[in-house]
N, CA, C and O atoms as a CHARMM CRD file, in Angstrom:
* protein
*
  348
    1    1 MET  N   -180.56400-166.89100   2.19000 PROA 1      0.00000
    2    1 MET  CA  -179.88900-168.16000   2.02800 PROA 1      0.00000
    3    1 MET  C   -179.00300-168.45900   3.22100 PROA 1      0.00000
    4    1 MET  O   -178.98100-169.59200   3.70200 PROA 1      0.00000
    5    2 MET  N   -178.28700-167.48500   3.69800 PROA 2      0.00000
    6    2 MET  CA  -177.34200-167.73000   4.79100 PROA 2      0.00000
    7    2 MET  C   -178.05400-168.06900   6.09500 PROA 2      0.00000
    8    2 MET  O   -177.45500-168.68000   6.98000 PROA 2      0.00000
    9    3 LYS  N   -179.33100-167.68200   6.23100 PROA 3      0.00000
   10    3 LYS  CA  -180.05800-168.03900   7.44600 PROA 3      0.00000
   11    3 LYS  C   -180.16100-169.54400   7.57900 PROA 3      0.00000
   12    3 LYS  O   -180.01400-170.08400   8.67500 PROA 3      0.00000
   13    4 ARG  N   -180.41000-170.22200   6.48200 PROA 4      0.00000
   14    4 ARG  CA  -180.49500-171.69200   6.51200 PROA 4      0.00000
   15    4 ARG  C   -179.13000-172.32800   6.70200 PROA 4      0.00000
   16    4 ARG  O   -179.01000-173.36200   7.35900 PROA 4      0.00000
   17    5 ILE  N   -178.12000-171.72900   6.14100 PROA 5      0.00000
   18    5 ILE  CA  -176.78000-172.29900   6.23400 PROA 5      0.00000
   19    5 ILE  C   -176.18800-172.07700   7.62200 PROA 5      0.00000
   20    5 ILE  O   -175.41700-172.90600   8.10500 PROA 5      0.00000
   21    6 ASN  N   -176.53400-170.98200   8.25600 PROA 6      0.00000
   22    6 ASN  CA  -175.92600-170.64100   9.54500 PROA 6      0.00000
   23    6 ASN  C   -176.69300-171.14100  10.76400 PROA 6      0.00000
   24    6 ASN  O   -176.51700-170.59800  11.85500 PROA 6      0.00000
   25    7 THR  N   -177.52900-172.14600  10.61600 PROA 7      0.00000
   26    7 THR  CA  -178.20200-172.71300  11.78400 PROA 7      0.00000
   27    7 THR  C   -177.17800-173.50300  12.59700 PROA 7      0.00000
   28    7 THR  O   -176.20100-173.99300  12.03100 PROA 7      0.00000
   29    8 PRO  N   -177.37400-173.63700  13.89600 PROA 8      0.00000
   30    8 PRO  CA  -176.41600-174.40000  14.71000 PROA 8      0.00000
   31    8 PRO  C   -176.19500-175.82900  14.19800 PROA 8      0.00000
   32    8 PRO  O   -175.06700-176.32200  14.18400 PROA 8      0.00000
   33    9 GLN  N   -177.27100-176.48200  13.78200 PROA 9      0.00000
   34    9 GLN  CA  -177.14200-177.85500  13.28000 PROA 9      0.00000
   35    9 GLN  C   -176.29000-177.89300  12.01500 PROA 9      0.00000
   36    9 GLN  O   -175.40600-178.73900  11.87600 PROA 9      0.00000
   37   10 ARG  N   -176.56400-176.96800  11.09500 PROA 10     0.00000
   38   10 ARG  CA  -175.80300-176.94200   9.83700 PROA 10     0.00000
   39   10 ARG  C   -174.34100-176.60000  10.08600 PROA 10     0.00000
   40   10 ARG  O   -173.45600-177.17500   9.45300 PROA 10     0.00000
   41   11 LYS  N   -174.07600-175.67000  11.00000 PROA 11     0.00000
   42   11 LYS  CA  -172.68900-175.32800  11.32300 PROA 11     0.00000
   43   11 LYS  C   -171.94800-176.54300  11.87000 PROA 11     0.00000
   44   11 LYS  O   -170.78100-176.77100  11.55200 PROA 11     0.00000
   45   12 LYS  N   -172.64600-177.32000  12.69800 PROA 12     0.00000
   46   12 LYS  CA  -172.03700-178.53400  13.25700 PROA 12     0.00000
   47   12 LYS  C   -171.73000-179.53500  12.14100 PROA 12     0.00000
   48   12 LYS  O   -170.65200-180.12800  12.10800 PROA 12     0.00000
   49   13 GLU  N   -172.68500-179.71300  11.23300 PROA 13     0.00000
   50   13 GLU  CA  -172.49200-180.64700  10.12200 PROA 13     0.00000
   51   13 GLU  C   -171.36100-180.21100   9.19400 PROA 13     0.00000
   52   13 GLU  O   -170.66700-181.05100   8.62000 PROA 13     0.00000
   53   14 MET  N   -171.17600-178.91000   9.05000 PROA 14     0.00000
   54   14 MET  CA  -170.18500-178.39100   8.10200 PROA 14     0.00000
   55   14 MET  C   -168.95000-177.81900   8.79700 PROA 14     0.00000
   56   14 MET  O   -168.24900-176.98000   8.23300 PROA 14     0.00000
   57   15 ARG  N   -168.69200-178.26500   9.99600 PROA 15     0.00000
   58   15 ARG  CA  -167.58900-177.67200  10.76100 PROA 15     0.00000
   59   15 ARG  C   -166.24300-177.80000  10.05200 PROA 15     0.00000
   60   15 ARG  O   -165.37400-176.94900  10.24100 PROA 15     0.00000
   61   16 ASN  N   -166.05100-178.83500   9.24700 PROA 16     0.00000
   62   16 ASN  CA  -164.78600-179.00700   8.53100 PROA 16     0.00000
   63   16 ASN  C   -164.76300-178.29500   7.17800 PROA 16     0.00000
   64   16 ASN  O   -163.71900-178.20100   6.53400 PROA 16     0.00000
   65   17 ALA  N   -165.92300-177.79600   6.75700 PROA 17     0.00000
   66   17 ALA  CA  -166.01300-177.09400   5.47500 PROA 17     0.00000
   67   17 ALA  C   -167.04100-175.97600   5.58700 PROA 17     0.00000
   68   17 ALA  O   -168.08700-176.03400   4.94000 PROA 17     0.00000
   69   18 PRO  N   -166.76200-174.97000   6.39200 PROA 18     0.00000
   70   18 PRO  CA  -167.75600-173.90900   6.59600 PROA 18     0.00000
   71   18 PRO  C   -167.99600-173.11000   5.32400 PROA 18     0.00000
   72   18 PRO  O   -167.10100-172.94200   4.49500 PROA 18     0.00000
   73   19 PHE  N   -169.21800-172.62700   5.19000 PROA 19     0.00000
   74   19 PHE  CA  -169.60600-171.79100   4.05500 PROA 19     0.00000
   75   19 PHE  C   -169.31600-170.35400   4.44000 PROA 19     0.00000
   76   19 PHE  O   -170.00100-169.79800   5.29800 PROA 19     0.00000
   77   20 VAL  N   -168.31200-169.73800   3.82200 PROA 20     0.00000
   78   20 VAL  CA  -167.91100-168.39000   4.22900 PROA 20     0.00000
   79   20 VAL  C   -168.08600-167.33600   3.13200 PROA 20     0.00000
   80   20 VAL  O   -167.97900-166.14200   3.41000 PROA 20     0.00000
   81   21 PHE  N   -168.34700-167.74700   1.92000 PROA 21     0.00000
   82   21 PHE  CA  -168.49800-166.79300   0.82200 PROA 21     0.00000
   83   21 PHE  C   -169.93000-166.29400   0.79700 PROA 21     0.00000
   84   21 PHE  O   -170.84900-167.05900   0.50500 PROA 21     0.00000
   85   22 ASN  N   -170.13200-165.01100   1.10100 PROA 22     0.00000
   86   22 ASN  CA  -171.48000-164.45500   1.11700 PROA 22     0.00000
   87   22 ASN  C   -171.45700-162.95000   0.86300 PROA 22     0.00000
   88   22 ASN  O   -171.67000-162.15800   1.78000 PROA 22     0.00000
   89   23 PRO  N   -171.19500-162.55700  -0.39400 PROA 23     0.00000
   90   23 PRO  CA  -171.20600-161.12300  -0.67400 PROA 23     0.00000
   91   23 PRO  C   -172.61600-160.55300  -0.54000 PROA 23     0.00000
   92   23 PRO  O   -173.59600-161.25000  -0.80400 PROA 23     0.00000
   93   24 ALA  N   -172.72200-159.30500  -0.13600 PROA 24     0.00000
   94   24 ALA  CA  -174.02500-158.65800   0.01100 PROA 24     0.00000
   95   24 ALA  C   -174.72800-158.53500  -1.33900 PROA 24     0.00000
   96   24 ALA  O   -175.94800-158.67900  -1.41800 PROA 24     0.00000
   97   25 ASP  N   -173.97400-158.27300  -2.39000 PROA 25     0.00000
   98   25 ASP  CA  -174.52000-158.13700  -3.73800 PROA 25     0.00000
   99   25 ASP  C   -173.77700-159.11600  -4.64400 PROA 25     0.00000
  100   25 ASP  O   -172.67800-158.82200  -5.11500 PROA 25     0.00000
  101   26 TRP  N   -174.37200-160.26500  -4.88400 PROA 26     0.00000
  102   26 TRP  CA  -173.72000-161.31700  -5.67200 PROA 26     0.00000
  103   26 TRP  C   -173.39100-160.84100  -7.08000 PROA 26     0.00000
  104   26 TRP  O   -172.26600-161.01900  -7.54700 PROA 26     0.00000
  105   27 TYR  N   -174.36000-160.24000  -7.75600 PROA 27     0.00000
  106   27 TYR  CA  -174.11300-159.78600  -9.13000 PROA 27     0.00000
  107   27 TYR  C   -173.05700-158.68600  -9.15300 PROA 27     0.00000
  108   27 TYR  O   -172.20200-158.65400 -10.03900 PROA 27     0.00000
  109   28 GLY  N   -173.12200-157.79200  -8.18100 PROA 28     0.00000
  110   28 GLY  CA  -172.13100-156.72200  -8.09500 PROA 28     0.00000
  111   28 GLY  C   -170.73400-157.26100  -7.86800 PROA 28     0.00000
  112   28 GLY  O   -169.77300-156.76600  -8.45600 PROA 28     0.00000
  113   29 PHE  N   -170.61100-158.26800  -7.02200 PROA 29     0.00000
  114   29 PHE  CA  -169.30200-158.87300  -6.75300 PROA 29     0.00000
  115   29 PHE  C   -168.69100-159.41100  -8.04100 PROA 29     0.00000
  116   29 PHE  O   -167.53400-159.12600  -8.34900 PROA 29     0.00000
  117   30 PHE  N   -169.47400-160.19400  -8.79700 PROA 30     0.00000
  118   30 PHE  CA  -168.93000-160.77300 -10.02800 PROA 30     0.00000
  119   30 PHE  C   -168.73100-159.72600 -11.11000 PROA 30     0.00000
  120   30 PHE  O   -167.83500-159.87500 -11.94100 PROA 30     0.00000
  121   31 ALA  N   -169.53600-158.67100 -11.12500 PROA 31     0.00000
  122   31 ALA  CA  -169.33800-157.58100 -12.08200 PROA 31     0.00000
  123   31 ALA  C   -167.99900-156.90200 -11.83100 PROA 31     0.00000
  124   31 ALA  O   -167.29800-156.54000 -12.77600 PROA 31     0.00000
  125   32 GLN  N   -167.64200-156.72700 -10.56500 PROA 32     0.00000
  126   32 GLN  CA  -166.34500-156.11600 -10.22400 PROA 32     0.00000
  127   32 GLN  C   -165.18000-156.99800 -10.68000 PROA 32     0.00000
  128   32 GLN  O   -164.07700-156.50500 -10.91600 PROA 32     0.00000
  129   33 GLN  N   -165.42800-158.28700 -10.80100 PROA 33     0.00000
  130   33 GLN  CA  -164.38200-159.21300 -11.23600 PROA 33     0.00000
  131   33 GLN  C   -164.34700-159.36500 -12.75900 PROA 33     0.00000
  132   33 GLN  O   -163.53300-160.11500 -13.29700 PROA 33     0.00000
  133   34 GLY  N   -165.24600-158.64000 -13.45100 PROA 34     0.00000
  134   34 GLY  CA  -165.24300-158.66400 -14.91500 PROA 34     0.00000
  135   34 GLY  C   -166.23000-159.63200 -15.53700 PROA 34     0.00000
  136   34 GLY  O   -166.07000-160.01000 -16.69800 PROA 34     0.00000
  137   35 TRP  N   -167.24500-160.04300 -14.79600 PROA 35     0.00000
  138   35 TRP  CA  -168.23700-160.99000 -15.29600 PROA 35     0.00000
  139   35 TRP  C   -169.61600-160.34900 -15.37200 PROA 35     0.00000
  140   35 TRP  O   -169.91600-159.40200 -14.64400 PROA 35     0.00000
  141   36 GLN  N   -170.44600-160.87400 -16.26000 PROA 36     0.00000
  142   36 GLN  CA  -171.83000-160.44000 -16.35100 PROA 36     0.00000
  143   36 GLN  C   -172.72400-161.66600 -16.50800 PROA 36     0.00000
  144   36 GLN  O   -172.28500-162.72900 -16.94700 PROA 36     0.00000
  145   37 GLN  N   -173.97800-161.48900 -16.13900 PROA 37     0.00000
  146   37 GLN  CA  -174.95500-162.57900 -16.22400 PROA 37     0.00000
  147   37 GLN  C   -175.33100-162.83300 -17.67500 PROA 37     0.00000
  148   37 GLN  O   -175.69100-161.90800 -18.40300 PROA 37     0.00000
  149   38 ARG  N   -175.24700-164.08700 -18.08800 PROA 38     0.00000
  150   38 ARG  CA  -175.72800-164.46000 -19.42100 PROA 38     0.00000
  151   38 ARG  C   -177.14000-165.02600 -19.32800 PROA 38     0.00000
  152   38 ARG  O   -178.01000-164.67700 -20.12600 PROA 38     0.00000
  153   39 GLU  N   -177.36300-165.90400 -18.34800 PROA 39     0.00000
  154   39 GLU  CA  -178.69500-166.46500 -18.16100 PROA 39     0.00000
  155   39 GLU  C   -178.81300-167.08700 -16.77800 PROA 39     0.00000
  156   39 GLU  O   -177.81500-167.39300 -16.12500 PROA 39     0.00000
  157   40 VAL  N   -180.05600-167.26500 -16.34800 PROA 40     0.00000
  158   40 VAL  CA  -180.35500-167.94800 -15.09600 PROA 40     0.00000
  159   40 VAL  C   -181.02500-169.26200 -15.45000 PROA 40     0.00000
  160   40 VAL  O   -181.96300-169.29500 -16.24600 PROA 40     0.00000
  161   41 ARG  N   -180.54300-170.33900 -14.86200 PROA 41     0.00000
  162   41 ARG  CA  -181.13800-171.65400 -15.08400 PROA 41     0.00000
  163   41 ARG  C   -181.63800-172.17700 -13.74300 PROA 41     0.00000
  164   41 ARG  O   -180.96800-172.05500 -12.71800 PROA 41     0.00000
  165   42 TYR  N   -182.83300-172.76200 -13.77800 PROA 42     0.00000
  166   42 TYR  CA  -183.41300-173.31200 -12.55600 PROA 42     0.00000
  167   42 TYR  C   -183.25500-174.82500 -12.55400 PROA 42     0.00000
  168   42 TYR  O   -183.49900-175.49200 -13.56000 PROA 42     0.00000
  169   43 THR  N   -182.84800-175.34500 -11.42400 PROA 43     0.00000
  170   43 THR  CA  -182.50100-176.75100 -11.29800 PROA 43     0.00000
  171   43 THR  C   -183.64900-177.66900 -11.69900 PROA 43     0.00000
  172   43 THR  O   -183.42900-178.65300 -12.40500 PROA 43     0.00000
  173   44 PHE  N   -184.88000-177.36200 -11.25800 PROA 44     0.00000
  174   44 PHE  CA  -186.01500-178.21700 -11.60100 PROA 44     0.00000
  175   44 PHE  C   -186.25400-178.24300 -13.10100 PROA 44     0.00000
  176   44 PHE  O   -186.51400-179.30200 -13.67100 PROA 44     0.00000
  177   45 GLU  N   -186.16700-177.08200 -13.74700 PROA 45     0.00000
  178   45 GLU  CA  -186.38100-177.02600 -15.19500 PROA 45     0.00000
  179   45 GLU  C   -185.30600-177.81300 -15.93700 PROA 45     0.00000
  180   45 GLU  O   -185.60400-178.54200 -16.88200 PROA 45     0.00000
  181   46 GLU  N   -184.07000-177.66300 -15.51000 PROA 46     0.00000
  182   46 GLU  CA  -182.97500-178.38000 -16.15400 PROA 46     0.00000
  183   46 GLU  C   -183.11800-179.88500 -15.96200 PROA 46     0.00000
  184   46 GLU  O   -182.84200-180.66000 -16.87700 PROA 46     0.00000
  185   47 SER  N   -183.55000-180.29800 -14.77300 PROA 47     0.00000
  186   47 SER  CA  -183.71200-181.73400 -14.53100 PROA 47     0.00000
  187   47 SER  C   -184.82900-182.30200 -15.40600 PROA 47     0.00000
  188   47 SER  O   -184.73000-183.43400 -15.87900 PROA 47     0.00000
  189   48 GLU  N   -185.88800-181.52500 -15.62300 PROA 48     0.00000
  190   48 GLU  CA  -186.97100-181.97500 -16.50300 PROA 48     0.00000
  191   48 GLU  C   -186.48200-182.09900 -17.93900 PROA 48     0.00000
  192   48 GLU  O   -186.82900-183.05600 -18.63000 PROA 48     0.00000
  193   49 LYS  N   -185.67400-181.13400 -18.39700 PROA 49     0.00000
  194   49 LYS  CA  -185.12600-181.19700 -19.75300 PROA 49     0.00000
  195   49 LYS  C   -184.28100-182.45300 -19.95200 PROA 49     0.00000
  196   49 LYS  O   -184.30900-183.07500 -21.01400 PROA 49     0.00000
  197   50 LEU  N   -183.52700-182.81600 -18.90800 PROA 50     0.00000
  198   50 LEU  CA  -182.65200-183.97900 -18.98800 PROA 50     0.00000
  199   50 LEU  C   -183.36300-185.29100 -18.68300 PROA 50     0.00000
  200   50 LEU  O   -182.78700-186.36700 -18.84600 PROA 50     0.00000
  201   51 GLY  N   -184.61300-185.20200 -18.24200 PROA 51     0.00000
  202   51 GLY  CA  -185.35300-186.40400 -17.89200 PROA 51     0.00000
  203   51 GLY  C   -184.86200-187.05900 -16.61700 PROA 51     0.00000
  204   51 GLY  O   -184.99100-188.27100 -16.44700 PROA 51     0.00000
  205   52 ARG  N   -184.30000-186.26600 -15.72000 PROA 52     0.00000
  206   52 ARG  CA  -183.77200-186.79000 -14.45100 PROA 52     0.00000
  207   52 ARG  C   -184.39000-185.98600 -13.31900 PROA 52     0.00000
  208   52 ARG  O   -184.07900-184.80900 -13.14000 PROA 52     0.00000
  209   53 GLN  N   -185.26400-186.62600 -12.55900 PROA 53     0.00000
  210   53 GLN  CA  -185.92700-185.92800 -11.46600 PROA 53     0.00000
  211   53 GLN  C   -184.96300-185.66100 -10.32000 PROA 53     0.00000
  212   53 GLN  O   -184.05400-186.44800 -10.05300 PROA 53     0.00000
  213   54 ILE  N   -185.17700-184.55400  -9.65900 PROA 54     0.00000
  214   54 ILE  CA  -184.40300-184.23200  -8.47400 PROA 54     0.00000
  215   54 ILE  C   -184.90700-185.11200  -7.33600 PROA 54     0.00000
  216   54 ILE  O   -186.11200-185.17200  -7.09400 PROA 54     0.00000
  217   55 PRO  N   -184.00800-185.79500  -6.63600 PROA 55     0.00000
  218   55 PRO  CA  -184.46300-186.63000  -5.53300 PROA 55     0.00000
  219   55 PRO  C   -185.02900-185.78300  -4.40100 PROA 55     0.00000
  220   55 PRO  O   -184.38000-184.85700  -3.91500 PROA 55     0.00000
  221   56 LEU  N   -186.22600-186.11000  -4.00000 PROA 56     0.00000
  222   56 LEU  CA  -186.88600-185.41500  -2.90200 PROA 56     0.00000
  223   56 LEU  C   -187.19600-186.41600  -1.79900 PROA 56     0.00000
  224   56 LEU  O   -187.42500-187.59200  -2.07900 PROA 56     0.00000
  225   57 PRO  N   -187.20800-185.96500  -0.54900 PROA 57     0.00000
  226   57 PRO  CA  -187.66000-186.86200   0.52000 PROA 57     0.00000
  227   57 PRO  C   -189.14400-187.17400   0.30000 PROA 57     0.00000
  228   57 PRO  O   -189.83800-186.43700  -0.40100 PROA 57     0.00000
  229   58 TRP  N   -189.61300-188.23400   0.88100 PROA 58     0.00000
  230   58 TRP  CA  -190.99300-188.67500   0.65500 PROA 58     0.00000
  231   58 TRP  C   -191.99700-187.57300   0.96600 PROA 58     0.00000
  232   58 TRP  O   -193.00700-187.44000   0.27400 PROA 58     0.00000
  233   59 ILE  N   -191.72800-186.78300   1.99900 PROA 59     0.00000
  234   59 ILE  CA  -192.66900-185.72000   2.36000 PROA 59     0.00000
  235   59 ILE  C   -192.72800-184.64900   1.26900 PROA 59     0.00000
  236   59 ILE  O   -193.78500-184.07000   1.01900 PROA 59     0.00000
  237   60 GLY  N   -191.60100-184.39300   0.62900 PROA 60     0.00000
  238   60 GLY  CA  -191.56400-183.43200  -0.46900 PROA 60     0.00000
  239   60 GLY  C   -192.40800-183.88700  -1.64400 PROA 60     0.00000
  240   60 GLY  O   -193.10500-183.08700  -2.26800 PROA 60     0.00000
  241   61 LYS  N   -192.34000-185.19000  -1.94300 PROA 61     0.00000
  242   61 LYS  CA  -193.14200-185.73400  -3.04000 PROA 61     0.00000
  243   61 LYS  C   -194.63000-185.63500  -2.73100 PROA 61     0.00000
  244   61 LYS  O   -195.43100-185.31300  -3.60900 PROA 61     0.00000
  245   62 VAL  N   -194.99900-185.91100  -1.48800 PROA 62     0.00000
  246   62 VAL  CA  -196.39800-185.82100  -1.08500 PROA 62     0.00000
  247   62 VAL  C   -196.88400-184.38700  -1.19600 PROA 62     0.00000
  248   62 VAL  O   -197.96400-184.13100  -1.72700 PROA 62     0.00000
  249   63 LEU  N   -196.08700-183.45100  -0.69500 PROA 63     0.00000
  250   63 LEU  CA  -196.48200-182.04000  -0.74100 PROA 63     0.00000
  251   63 LEU  C   -196.61600-181.53200  -2.16900 PROA 63     0.00000
  252   63 LEU  O   -197.50600-180.73400  -2.46300 PROA 63     0.00000
  253   64 MET  N   -195.75000-181.98400  -3.04800 PROA 64     0.00000
  254   64 MET  CA  -195.81700-181.54900  -4.44600 PROA 64     0.00000
  255   64 MET  C   -197.12300-182.02700  -5.08900 PROA 64     0.00000
  256   64 MET  O   -197.69400-181.33500  -5.93200 PROA 64     0.00000
  257   65 ARG  N   -197.59000-183.20800  -4.68700 PROA 65     0.00000
  258   65 ARG  CA  -198.85600-183.72400  -5.23400 PROA 65     0.00000
  259   65 ARG  C   -200.06100-183.02200  -4.61800 PROA 65     0.00000
  260   65 ARG  O   -201.05500-182.76400  -5.29600 PROA 65     0.00000
  261   66 LEU  N   -199.96100-182.71700  -3.32700 PROA 66     0.00000
  262   66 LEU  CA  -201.08400-182.07500  -2.64300 PROA 66     0.00000
  263   66 LEU  C   -201.25200-180.61100  -3.03400 PROA 66     0.00000
  264   66 LEU  O   -202.37000-180.09800  -3.09200 PROA 66     0.00000
  265   67 PHE  N   -200.14200-179.94900  -3.29800 PROA 67     0.00000
  266   67 PHE  CA  -200.16800-178.51500  -3.59200 PROA 67     0.00000
  267   67 PHE  C   -199.48900-178.23400  -4.93100 PROA 67     0.00000
  268   67 PHE  O   -198.39800-177.66500  -4.96100 PROA 67     0.00000
  269   68 PRO  N   -200.12200-178.62700  -6.03900 PROA 68     0.00000
  270   68 PRO  CA  -199.46800-178.44200  -7.33800 PROA 68     0.00000
  271   68 PRO  C   -199.16400-176.98600  -7.66900 PROA 68     0.00000
  272   68 PRO  O   -198.21600-176.71600  -8.40700 PROA 68     0.00000
  273   69 LYS  N   -199.94800-176.03200  -7.13900 PROA 69     0.00000
  274   69 LYS  CA  -199.67200-174.62200  -7.42100 PROA 69     0.00000
  275   69 LYS  C   -198.34200-174.19400  -6.82100 PROA 69     0.00000
  276   69 LYS  O   -197.67100-173.31000  -7.35500 PROA 69     0.00000
  277   70 SER  N   -197.95900-174.82000  -5.71200 PROA 70     0.00000
  278   70 SER  CA  -196.71000-174.44300  -5.05900 PROA 70     0.00000
  279   70 SER  C   -195.49500-174.92800  -5.83700 PROA 70     0.00000
  280   70 SER  O   -194.37600-174.48500  -5.57700 PROA 70     0.00000
  281   71 GLN  N   -195.70200-175.83300  -6.78700 PROA 71     0.00000
  282   71 GLN  CA  -194.57500-176.34200  -7.56500 PROA 71     0.00000
  283   71 GLN  C   -193.84200-175.21500  -8.28000 PROA 71     0.00000
  284   71 GLN  O   -192.61200-175.20800  -8.33700 PROA 71     0.00000
  285   72 ASN  N   -194.59700-174.26000  -8.82800 PROA 72     0.00000
  286   72 ASN  CA  -193.95000-173.15900  -9.53400 PROA 72     0.00000
  287   72 ASN  C   -193.05700-172.35300  -8.60500 PROA 72     0.00000
  288   72 ASN  O   -191.96900-171.93200  -9.00100 PROA 72     0.00000
  289   73 GLU  N   -193.50700-172.13300  -7.36900 PROA 73     0.00000
  290   73 GLU  CA  -192.69400-171.40000  -6.40500 PROA 73     0.00000
  291   73 GLU  C   -191.46500-172.21600  -6.00900 PROA 73     0.00000
  292   73 GLU  O   -190.36300-171.67600  -5.91500 PROA 73     0.00000
  293   74 LEU  N   -191.65300-173.50300  -5.78100 PROA 74     0.00000
  294   74 LEU  CA  -190.54100-174.35800  -5.38100 PROA 74     0.00000
  295   74 LEU  C   -189.52500-174.51400  -6.49900 PROA 74     0.00000
  296   74 LEU  O   -188.32400-174.60100  -6.24600 PROA 74     0.00000
  297   75 LYS  N   -190.00600-174.55000  -7.72800 PROA 75     0.00000
  298   75 LYS  CA  -189.09400-174.74300  -8.85700 PROA 75     0.00000
  299   75 LYS  C   -188.09900-173.60100  -8.98900 PROA 75     0.00000
  300   75 LYS  O   -187.01400-173.79300  -9.53900 PROA 75     0.00000
  301   76 ASN  N   -188.44100-172.43100  -8.50200 PROA 76     0.00000
  302   76 ASN  CA  -187.54800-171.28400  -8.63600 PROA 76     0.00000
  303   76 ASN  C   -186.69100-171.04300  -7.39900 PROA 76     0.00000
  304   76 ASN  O   -186.02600-170.01100  -7.30100 PROA 76     0.00000
  305   77 LEU  N   -186.69700-171.97200  -6.46200 PROA 77     0.00000
  306   77 LEU  CA  -185.87100-171.80700  -5.26600 PROA 77     0.00000
  307   77 LEU  C   -184.41400-172.20400  -5.49700 PROA 77     0.00000
  308   77 LEU  O   -183.50700-171.65900  -4.86700 PROA 77     0.00000
  309   78 MET  N   -184.19700-173.15100  -6.39800 PROA 78     0.00000
  310   78 MET  CA  -182.84200-173.63300  -6.64300 PROA 78     0.00000
  311   78 MET  C   -182.45800-173.36000  -8.08700 PROA 78     0.00000
  312   78 MET  O   -183.22000-173.64700  -9.01000 PROA 78     0.00000
  313   79 GLY  N   -181.29500-172.81800  -8.26600 PROA 79     0.00000
  314   79 GLY  CA  -180.84900-172.55400  -9.61400 PROA 79     0.00000
  315   79 GLY  C   -179.42000-172.05800  -9.62200 PROA 79     0.00000
  316   79 GLY  O   -178.73300-172.05100  -8.60000 PROA 79     0.00000
  317   80 TYR  N   -178.99700-171.65200 -10.77900 PROA 80     0.00000
  318   80 TYR  CA  -177.64900-171.11200 -10.90800 PROA 80     0.00000
  319   80 TYR  C   -177.60900-170.10900 -12.05400 PROA 80     0.00000
  320   80 TYR  O   -178.47700-170.09000 -12.92700 PROA 80     0.00000
  321   81 VAL  N   -176.59500-169.29400 -12.02200 PROA 81     0.00000
  322   81 VAL  CA  -176.41500-168.24500 -13.01500 PROA 81     0.00000
  323   81 VAL  C   -175.23400-168.60900 -13.90000 PROA 81     0.00000
  324   81 VAL  O   -174.16600-168.97900 -13.41300 PROA 81     0.00000
  325   82 VAL  N   -175.44000-168.50000 -15.19600 PROA 82     0.00000
  326   82 VAL  CA  -174.34200-168.70100 -16.13900 PROA 82     0.00000
  327   82 VAL  C   -173.73100-167.33200 -16.38700 PROA 82     0.00000
  328   82 VAL  O   -174.41700-166.40600 -16.82000 PROA 82     0.00000
  329   83 LEU  N   -172.44500-167.20800 -16.11000 PROA 83     0.00000
  330   83 LEU  CA  -171.74300-165.94500 -16.28200 PROA 83     0.00000
  331   83 LEU  C   -170.88500-165.97400 -17.54300 PROA 83     0.00000
  332   83 LEU  O   -170.50000-167.03700 -18.03000 PROA 83     0.00000
  333   84 GLU  N   -170.59700-164.78900 -18.05600 PROA 84     0.00000
  334   84 GLU  CA  -169.68600-164.65500 -19.19100 PROA 84     0.00000
  335   84 GLU  C   -168.84300-163.40200 -18.96200 PROA 84     0.00000
  336   84 GLU  O   -169.25400-162.50800 -18.22200 PROA 84     0.00000
  337   85 PRO  N   -167.68400-163.33000 -19.58400 PROA 85     0.00000
  338   85 PRO  CA  -166.87700-162.12400 -19.42900 PROA 85     0.00000
  339   85 PRO  C   -167.61100-160.90500 -19.96300 PROA 85     0.00000
  340   85 PRO  O   -168.35100-160.98600 -20.94400 PROA 85     0.00000
  341   86 LYS  N   -167.39500-159.77900 -19.30300 PROA 86     0.00000
  342   86 LYS  CA  -168.01000-158.52600 -19.77500 PROA 86     0.00000
  343   86 LYS  C   -167.46600-158.20700 -21.15400 PROA 86     0.00000
  344   86 LYS  O   -166.30400-158.46000 -21.47300 PROA 86     0.00000
  345   87 LYS  N   -168.34200-157.64700 -21.94800 PROA 87     0.00000
  346   87 LYS  CA  -167.92800-157.27700 -23.32400 PROA 87     0.00000
  347   87 LYS  C   -167.51600-155.85000 -23.38200 PROA 87     0.00000
  348   87 LYS  O   -167.14000-155.35900 -24.44700 PROA 87     0.00000
């Protein structure tokens, strides 16, 4: 993830708000703070549940139609983890 964020162009765009949080082990970091993973949600799946498509550039829409098998791979690229306090 940080490879995409740390490109020269992205650094220039984000010079006033640099992305600096990048633990080597994300789950381990939050576990040390007293949190555990409850579930993983993927952005594409959540948007489908809500009936709100994720805005894609025109080329993204074309590629999704041309390569429907790749949709499953793309759908799992963006998501988030729901955390809960350790029990």
